[in-house]
N, C-alpha and C positions, 0 to 999 in steps of 0.2 A: 400145695400148690397156690391155693387161693389166698394164704396170707403175702405170700412173697409178691403177689400181683396187687393187693393192697397196700401193701409196703411201698412199692416203686409208685402206685397211684397217686398217693398222697405227697410223692418227691415231686410227681412232673406237674403239679399244681400249682408249685414254685416257679415264678417268671424267669429266675437265672438260669432254671434248669433247664425250661422250655429253649430260652437262646443260645445256650451251651449244645442242646441236641442240633438246634437249626443250624448254628457254625460248622458241627461235626457234620450235617447232611451236608451241607456246602462243599466242604473242602473234600469229602469223598466224592462227590460230582466233577468236582475240578481235577482231583488225583485221576478219575476216571477216563477222562476225557485228553489226560495227557499221551496216553498210548496210541491214541489215533488221531491226535488234535493234528498233525501236519498233514495227512492225507483228507482227511475232510475240508479244511480249510483250503487246499490246495484245489481241490475240485470244486468249492463254491467260489472261489477267486477267479478260476477258468473258466464258470459257467457264466460268471456277472460279466466278463471282460470278453467273450466271445459273443454274448446272445445281445444283441442291438434292438434299439427301440425301431429302427427300420425293418430288422427281422421280424418283427412281432407284428408290423403292421401289414408286411407282406404276407406273412401265415394268416392272418385275420382276413387279408383280402383274397386268398385264394380258397379259403376254407366257404366265405360267401360266395363266390363266383360258384363253387362246385354245388352249392345247396340251391342257387337261384338255377343253374342248370339242370338239376335234378326236378325241381320245379316244374318249368316251363317246355324241359323237352329239346331244348335250342342250346347249342356249345358256343353262341355270339353274345356274349354277357360281358357288361363291362362294369366294374366297382371300383370306387376311391373310396378309402375309408379316413379319415383325419382323426389324429389324436390329442389331448389335452395339452399335453407336456412331454417332457422327459419322465424316466423313470425316477421314482422315489426310493430312498433308504433310510432306513431306521438302524442305527447304532447302539449297543450298549451302552447305558452311562449308568454312572453312579452319583448320588445325591449324599451329601455327609452334612448333617446338623448338627447342632446344638444351642441350647438354650439355658436362659439364666433367670433366677427369679431374686427379686432384693425386696426386702421389706424394712421401711423406714417411714415411723411416725404412724402406723398404722394404714399406711398405702404400700401396694405392693406395685413392683416396678419389672416387667418380663423384657427380656431382651433376645432375639434369636438371630444366629448367623446359619447361613448353608453355602456349600459350595458343591459345583456341579461339573462333573468331568466324565470322559468318555474311559470306556475301559479298551487297553489296545494289546495286541498280541503283538508276537517276534514273528516277522515274515522269514520267508526261505533265506534270501539276501542278507539277514541281520539286523532288517529296520524295524518299525513298528509301524502299524497302521490300527486303526478303529475297527472294533468287533463287528461286523454286519449281522445285525438279527432278520432285517427282513428287505425284501428288494420288492416294488409293489408296481407293478407294469402301467404305463400313463393309462387314462381312461378315455372312453370313445367319445371323442366331439359329434362325429356324424358319420353317417355312410348313404352314399346315392349309387343307384342302380339303374345301369340303363339295359334293359334288354327286350327280347320279342315279346309280346302280349304283355308287358306292363302297363300298357293305358287300359287292358280289360281290369275290372274293378276286381272279380274273382281272384283272379290270379295276382292281382296286387296286393290284395289283403292275404292271401296264403304268403306271398313272399316275406309282406312287412310283420305278421304273426312269428313266421320261423326265426327272422333276423334277429327280434327284438328279443326273443325266448334264447335264443344261441349268444347272442351278444350281452345280454342283460342289459340293455338299454329301453329305452320310451320310444314309442313309435314317433314323437316329435322328432326324433334324433334320425329318422329313416325318412329317404327321398325316391321315391319309384318312379323312372319314366319310362315309355313305349322306346323302341328303337326297330329301325328296318333290318 
């Protein structure tokens, strides 16, 4: 058993063998995704087209309102959240490159060329679209809160600490004011 392992261990140190094994692994992953690819890509497409930035902002606003209501004990709360920009998408891409070395008269010249493109997938209607890897929601620019008790330093500090922790933002992005 050890002899077989040692025999293959030496062959695996060869870069060509590692490249072949890597390509075989990629092909196996690709083939395994073919069986379920249409279902998962349709659900991902549906998620990103049905979930808008405005829905995201409204959900955050509702969550912050509930947090402030729990802290103040009063349901009269106004929350405004502003966002930096729209959603950011990252697509799967491929970079192909080649390089060439020339030696003349004791000088070495190197030239390289690279091409970048996106991986595309067929859609259910027969078209093609870029393969979406991630979709990132926009960053929060600021949060304004008006509530009863917002003028009280202790309550304002509790609200600020809770909101900054919940939204993962700095305290400079939160403004709290008292209301009637």
